[in-house]
C-alpha positions as CSV (number, residue, x, y, z in Angstrom):
1,M,216.0,21.4,-33.7
2,T,213.8,29.4,-36.0
3,D,215.4,30.3,-39.1
4,E,218.1,28.7,-41.2
5,K,220.8,30.8,-39.6
6,R,220.0,29.6,-36.1
7,T,219.8,25.9,-37.0
8,K,222.8,25.7,-39.3
9,V,225.7,24.7,-37.0
10,T,229.0,22.9,-37.5
11,R,229.6,19.2,-36.7
12,R,231.7,20.2,-33.7
13,E,228.8,22.4,-32.4
14,M,226.3,19.6,-33.1
15,L,228.4,17.1,-31.0
16,K,229.0,19.6,-28.3
17,T,225.5,20.8,-27.8
18,S,223.5,17.9,-29.3
19,L,221.0,20.2,-30.9
20,T,220.6,17.3,-33.2
21,A,217.7,18.4,-35.3
22,G,218.7,15.7,-37.9
23,G,216.7,16.6,-41.0
24,A,214.3,19.0,-39.2
25,T,215.4,22.1,-41.1
26,L,214.8,20.2,-44.4
27,L,211.2,19.4,-43.6
28,G,208.1,21.5,-43.9
29,F,206.8,22.2,-40.4
30,G,203.2,23.0,-41.4
31,D,201.8,19.7,-40.1
32,L,204.2,19.1,-37.2
33,R,203.4,19.7,-33.6
34,F,205.3,22.4,-31.7
35,P,205.2,23.2,-28.0
36,T,201.6,24.1,-27.4
37,A,200.4,27.5,-26.1
38,A,197.5,25.8,-24.4
39,L,197.5,23.9,-21.1
40,G,199.4,20.6,-21.6
41,K,197.2,17.6,-22.0
42,G,196.4,16.0,-18.7
43,A,197.7,19.0,-16.7
44,R,196.1,19.4,-13.3
45,R,194.3,22.7,-13.1
46,D,193.4,21.9,-9.5
47,A,197.0,21.4,-8.2
48,L,196.3,24.4,-6.0
49,P,192.7,24.5,-5.0
50,Q,191.6,28.1,-5.5
51,G,191.5,30.4,-8.5
52,Q,190.7,30.4,-12.2
53,Y,193.2,29.1,-14.8
54,L,193.9,31.7,-17.5
55,E,196.7,30.5,-19.8
56,L,200.0,28.8,-20.2
57,I,203.1,31.0,-20.4
58,E,205.5,29.8,-23.0
59,F,209.2,29.5,-22.3
60,V,211.4,31.9,-24.4
61,G,214.9,31.6,-25.8
62,E,214.3,28.0,-27.0
63,G,214.2,26.6,-30.5
64,L,211.3,26.1,-32.9
65,I,211.3,22.4,-32.7
66,P,208.6,19.9,-33.9
67,M,207.6,18.0,-30.8
68,E,206.5,14.3,-30.6
69,T,206.9,13.9,-34.3
70,P,209.7,11.7,-35.7
71,I,212.2,13.6,-37.9
72,G,215.3,12.6,-39.7
73,A,216.6,9.0,-40.2
74,G,219.2,6.7,-38.8
75,L,221.7,8.3,-36.5
76,D,220.2,11.7,-37.4
77,G,216.7,10.6,-36.4
78,R,215.0,12.4,-33.5
79,L,211.8,12.7,-31.6
80,Y,211.4,15.2,-28.7
81,T,209.0,14.7,-25.8
82,D,206.7,17.6,-24.9
83,L,207.3,17.8,-21.1
84,S,204.6,20.3,-20.6
85,A,202.1,17.4,-20.7
86,V,203.8,15.5,-17.8
87,T,201.8,15.4,-14.6
88,P,201.6,13.2,-11.5
89,D,198.4,11.7,-13.0
90,H,200.3,10.9,-16.2
91,P,203.9,10.1,-15.1
92,T,204.8,7.9,-18.1
93,T,205.4,8.8,-21.7
94,P,203.4,7.0,-24.4
95,N,205.6,4.9,-26.6
96,E,204.9,7.1,-29.7
97,K,206.0,10.2,-27.7
98,F,209.0,8.7,-25.9
99,Y,212.1,10.5,-27.1
100,L,214.4,9.1,-29.9
101,R,218.1,9.9,-30.2
102,T,218.6,7.5,-33.1
103,R,216.0,5.8,-35.4
104,A,216.2,2.3,-36.8
105,S,218.5,1.7,-39.7
106,E,217.1,0.7,-43.1
107,L,219.7,-2.1,-43.0
108,L,218.2,-3.7,-39.9
109,D,216.6,-6.9,-41.0
110,D,214.0,-8.0,-38.4
111,R,212.7,-10.9,-40.6
112,K,215.5,-13.2,-39.4
113,P,215.5,-14.8,-36.0
114,W,217.3,-12.5,-33.6
115,V,220.2,-13.9,-31.6
116,I,222.4,-12.3,-28.9
117,K,225.8,-13.8,-29.0
118,V,227.7,-14.1,-25.7
119,T,231.5,-14.2,-26.3
120,G,234.8,-13.9,-24.3
121,P,236.2,-15.9,-21.4
122,L,233.3,-18.1,-20.7
123,K,233.0,-21.6,-19.2
124,R,230.2,-22.2,-21.6
125,P,229.7,-20.2,-24.9
126,M,226.2,-19.0,-25.4
127,E,223.6,-17.7,-27.8
128,I,220.4,-16.2,-26.5
129,T,217.3,-16.4,-28.7
130,M,214.4,-14.0,-28.4
131,P,211.8,-16.7,-27.5
132,A,214.1,-17.7,-24.6
133,L,214.6,-14.0,-23.6
134,R,210.9,-13.2,-23.7
135,K,210.1,-16.3,-21.6
136,M,212.4,-14.9,-18.9
137,A,211.0,-11.4,-19.1
138,R,209.5,-9.8,-16.0
139,P,208.1,-6.4,-15.1
140,A,210.9,-4.0,-14.4
141,G,208.9,-0.9,-13.3
142,L,209.0,2.8,-14.2
143,H,212.4,4.1,-15.3
144,L,213.5,7.4,-16.7
145,M,215.8,7.9,-19.6
146,E,217.6,11.1,-20.5
147,C,219.9,11.8,-23.5
148,S,223.2,13.2,-22.3
149,G,222.8,15.8,-25.1
150,N,219.4,17.0,-23.8
151,V,219.4,20.7,-24.4
152,R,217.3,23.9,-23.9
153,F,217.2,24.6,-27.6
154,A,215.0,21.4,-28.0
155,H,212.9,22.2,-24.9
156,F,214.8,19.5,-23.0
157,G,212.7,17.0,-24.9
158,M,215.1,14.1,-24.8
159,L,213.8,13.0,-21.4
160,S,211.0,10.4,-21.0
161,V,209.7,7.7,-18.6
162,A,208.3,4.3,-19.5
163,D,207.0,1.2,-17.6
164,W,209.4,-1.5,-18.8
165,A,209.6,-5.2,-18.8
166,G,212.6,-7.4,-19.6
167,V,215.4,-9.6,-18.2
168,G,218.0,-8.6,-15.7
169,V,221.5,-8.5,-17.1
170,S,222.7,-10.2,-14.0
171,E,220.5,-13.1,-14.7
172,V,222.0,-13.5,-18.2
173,L,225.5,-13.2,-16.9
174,E,224.9,-15.8,-14.2
175,S,223.7,-18.3,-16.8
176,A,226.9,-17.6,-18.9
177,R,229.1,-18.6,-16.0
178,I,231.7,-15.9,-16.4
179,D,235.4,-16.7,-16.0
180,K,237.2,-14.7,-13.4
181,A,239.4,-13.1,-16.0
182,A,236.5,-11.2,-17.3
183,S,236.1,-8.0,-15.2
184,R,234.0,-6.0,-17.6
185,V,231.1,-6.4,-20.0
186,L,230.9,-4.9,-23.5
187,I,227.3,-4.7,-24.7
188,S,226.9,-3.9,-28.4
189,G,224.0,-3.4,-30.8
190,F,223.3,-3.3,-34.5
191,D,224.6,0.1,-35.8
192,R,225.1,0.2,-39.6
193,Y,223.4,2.8,-41.8
194,P,223.2,3.3,-45.6
195,I,224.0,7.1,-45.3
196,P,226.7,8.7,-43.1
197,S,225.5,10.8,-40.3
198,S,226.1,14.5,-39.9
199,T,225.8,14.4,-36.1
200,S,227.1,11.1,-34.8
201,E,229.4,8.1,-35.4
202,P,228.2,4.5,-35.8
203,G,229.3,1.9,-33.3
204,A,226.7,1.5,-30.5
205,S,228.5,-0.2,-27.6
206,W,229.4,0.5,-24.0
207,I,231.6,-1.2,-21.5
208,F,230.5,-1.7,-17.9
209,T,231.9,-3.4,-14.8
210,V,229.8,-6.3,-13.6
211,D,229.1,-4.3,-10.5
212,N,227.8,-1.4,-12.6
213,L,225.3,-3.6,-14.2
214,N,224.3,-5.3,-10.9
215,S,224.0,-2.2,-8.8
216,S,222.0,-0.3,-11.4
217,K,219.7,-3.3,-11.9
218,A,220.3,-3.0,-15.6
219,F,218.0,-5.1,-17.8
220,F,217.4,-6.2,-21.4
221,A,214.1,-4.6,-22.2
222,T,211.6,-6.4,-24.5
223,E,208.5,-4.2,-23.7
224,M,207.7,-0.7,-22.8
225,N,204.3,0.5,-21.4
226,G,202.9,-3.0,-21.9
227,L,203.8,-3.3,-25.6
228,S,206.6,-4.9,-27.5
229,L,209.4,-2.5,-28.4
230,T,209.1,-0.8,-31.8
231,K,212.1,-0.8,-34.2
232,D,212.9,2.8,-33.4
233,H,213.0,2.0,-29.7
234,G,215.4,-0.9,-30.2
235,A,213.2,-3.9,-31.1
236,P,213.6,-6.7,-30.5
237,V,215.7,-5.9,-27.4
238,R,217.5,-2.9,-25.9
239,L,219.6,-2.4,-22.8
240,V,218.2,-0.1,-20.0
241,V,220.6,1.0,-17.3
242,P,218.5,2.9,-14.7
243,G,220.1,6.1,-13.5
244,W,222.5,6.3,-16.4
245,Y,222.4,8.5,-19.5
246,G,220.6,7.1,-22.6
247,C,223.8,6.8,-24.5
248,T,224.6,3.7,-22.4
249,C,221.2,2.1,-23.1
250,I,222.2,0.3,-26.3
251,K,219.5,-0.5,-28.8
252,W,219.2,-3.6,-31.0
253,V,221.5,-5.6,-28.7
254,N,223.1,-8.4,-30.6
255,E,226.3,-9.2,-28.7
256,I,227.6,-9.4,-25.1
257,T,231.4,-9.6,-24.9
258,L,233.3,-10.3,-21.7
259,V,236.5,-8.3,-21.6
260,G,239.4,-7.6,-19.2
261,E,240.8,-4.6,-17.4
262,D,242.8,-3.4,-20.4
263,A,239.8,-3.0,-22.7
264,A,239.9,0.3,-24.6
265,V,236.8,2.6,-24.6
266,T,234.4,2.2,-27.5
267,S,233.9,4.9,-30.2
268,Q,230.5,5.6,-28.6
269,M,232.1,6.2,-25.2
270,Q,234.6,8.6,-26.9
271,E,231.8,10.5,-28.6
272,F,229.9,11.0,-25.4
273,A,232.8,11.6,-23.0
274,V,232.2,15.4,-22.8
275,R,228.4,15.0,-22.4
276,T,228.8,12.4,-19.6
277,M,231.3,14.8,-17.8
278,Q,234.4,12.7,-18.1
279,Q,237.8,14.1,-17.2
280,G,239.4,14.6,-20.6
281,M,239.2,11.7,-23.1
282,P,239.8,8.4,-21.3
283,Q,241.5,5.7,-23.4
284,L,240.7,2.7,-21.3
285,A,237.3,1.7,-20.0
286,R,238.6,1.4,-16.5
287,D,239.3,5.1,-16.5
288,Y,235.9,6.1,-17.7
289,H,233.6,7.2,-14.9
290,P,230.0,5.8,-14.7
291,A,227.7,7.9,-17.0
292,V,225.2,8.4,-14.2
293,I,222.6,11.2,-14.1
294,E,223.3,13.5,-11.2
295,Q,220.5,15.3,-9.4
296,A,218.5,17.6,-11.7
297,A,215.4,19.7,-11.7
298,M,213.6,22.1,-14.0
299,P,210.2,23.8,-14.6
300,V,208.1,22.2,-17.4
301,R,205.1,24.4,-17.3
302,V,204.2,27.9,-16.0
303,E,200.5,28.7,-15.7
304,K,198.8,32.1,-15.2
305,W,195.9,32.1,-12.7
306,L,193.4,34.6,-11.3
307,V,193.3,34.1,-7.5
308,D,191.0,36.3,-5.3
309,G,191.0,39.0,-8.1
310,K,194.8,39.0,-8.4
311,I,197.2,37.5,-11.0
312,N,199.3,34.6,-9.7
313,Y,201.6,32.2,-11.5
314,R,202.1,28.5,-10.8
315,V,205.3,26.9,-11.8
316,H,205.1,23.1,-12.3
317,G,208.3,21.1,-12.6
318,I,210.1,17.8,-12.2
319,A,213.2,16.5,-10.3
320,W,215.2,13.4,-11.2
321,G,218.6,11.9,-11.1
322,G,221.0,11.4,-8.2
323,S,221.5,8.4,-6.0
324,R,219.2,9.3,-3.1
325,P,216.1,11.5,-2.6
326,V,216.8,15.0,-1.5
327,S,214.9,16.7,1.3
328,G,214.7,20.2,-0.2
329,L,214.6,22.0,-3.5
330,E,215.1,25.8,-3.9
331,I,214.2,28.2,-6.7
332,R,214.9,31.7,-7.9
333,F,213.6,33.8,-10.8
334,N,216.5,36.2,-11.2
335,A,220.3,35.7,-10.8
336,A,220.3,38.6,-8.4
337,E,217.7,37.1,-6.1
338,D,218.2,34.7,-3.3
339,F,217.0,31.1,-3.6
340,I,213.9,30.3,-1.7
341,P,212.3,26.9,-0.9
342,V,210.1,25.4,-3.5
343,Y,206.4,25.7,-2.4
344,D,205.4,22.0,-2.8
345,F,208.2,19.4,-3.2
346,K,208.8,15.9,-2.0
347,Q,211.1,13.5,-3.8
348,T,210.4,9.9,-3.0
349,A,212.6,8.4,-5.7
350,N,215.4,9.5,-8.0
351,D,214.1,7.3,-10.8
352,P,211.7,8.1,-12.4
353,W,210.9,11.8,-11.9
354,S,209.2,13.5,-8.9
355,F,206.9,16.5,-9.3
356,W,206.9,19.9,-7.7
357,T,204.8,23.0,-7.7
358,H,205.6,26.6,-6.8
359,S,203.2,29.5,-6.4
360,W,204.8,32.7,-7.7
361,T,203.9,36.4,-7.8
362,P,206.4,38.3,-10.0
363,K,207.6,41.7,-8.9
364,G,206.4,43.2,-12.2
365,P,206.3,42.7,-15.9
366,G,209.5,41.6,-17.6
367,A,211.9,38.7,-18.3
368,Y,212.6,36.0,-15.7
369,S,215.0,33.1,-15.6
370,I,213.9,30.2,-13.5
371,Q,216.7,28.3,-11.8
372,L,216.7,25.5,-9.2
373,R,219.2,24.0,-6.8
374,V,219.3,21.3,-4.2
375,K,219.1,22.6,-0.6
376,D,221.9,20.3,0.4
377,G,225.0,21.6,-1.4
378,S,226.9,18.4,-0.9
379,V,224.6,16.5,-3.3
380,P,226.3,16.0,-6.7
381,A,224.4,18.2,-9.2
382,R,227.0,19.7,-11.6
383,R,224.6,20.5,-14.5
384,L,221.9,21.8,-12.2
385,N,224.4,24.1,-10.3
386,A,225.9,25.4,-13.6
387,G,222.5,26.6,-14.7
388,Y,222.1,24.0,-17.4
389,Y,218.4,23.6,-16.8
390,V,217.5,27.2,-16.5
391,R,214.3,28.2,-18.4
392,S,213.1,31.7,-19.1
393,V,209.7,33.4,-19.4
394,K,208.3,36.9,-20.2
395,I,205.6,38.1,-17.9
396,A,203.3,40.8,-19.3
397,E,200.8,41.1,-16.4
398,T,201.2,41.0,-12.6
């Protein structure tokens, strides 16, 4: 998602860590793209003015994963984004490099007219056609999406940003004239496959409160980066819930069902309960906490420079998630060290990502683990604080 021993894991381990290589270990890697040892495409060598760029320092302790190349099929289909190429000048991810957690089923028939059925306690039953939805579509802006199973083994490559267009869910619900008995909304998508998955269960659907959908400004996406969605990205329509994990962003949406307070959680909500940090395994949707992305940050690129005749390292990274921008980010390079302020950081928005840079002179050759934290300890950041996004490097020259 390294040798056969490292990639062969049990189904429980696959679900727990979401290494999710799909069929990666069955493929020949000769023509596939791995994290590059050169400076990421589009990287800014002039982020700090002085000095001569020497090389990119690779992260260690991560998997040998083909990047930005589709692998596997159906629920086992994956594509991992190479985050080393992300820069302030190139903040969006091209469609063909945007991560995939599931690929389109062979059973998905896009030759027939696509219709979204709206069912449940309605004052007026509805069916929404794609021509009608496209006519209503408007620019939705840049939004980040992260898989709740995004892991270090796969270089945290299930994290991407696109410039979306679509129709607000609130607009669709208003036109449906919801009955007061309906307090929650079940959004479902096509999810049948000819071959059983080794890593996941079919049943793409999620239950939200109406307020969840309104406050997050959720929308039904029809375009990303100025182009119609591809089949793998949910064509003809997928749900995007800004600030929530990708497991809630249902692809191939074909039904909206209005449900009440006693609605049970869906199979997809059960599968992702641990990864969305639920307390135990909720049985009812009303007991399921919103699957929001808390404040997070990590390095995406470490560069070696020669500055005034001395070796210096520049750590470039991203920050994302949370409900409000934070004023300070801190970093350390060893668990025994104190955290210090990040050299250059300013978060103007939680969605999409913000960029930061830190100039670093290691104490000497050796292994270092780069960890970040929010200066304000009251900001929810459970994964970040637990060291989930720690990345390691080996420094040979100082």
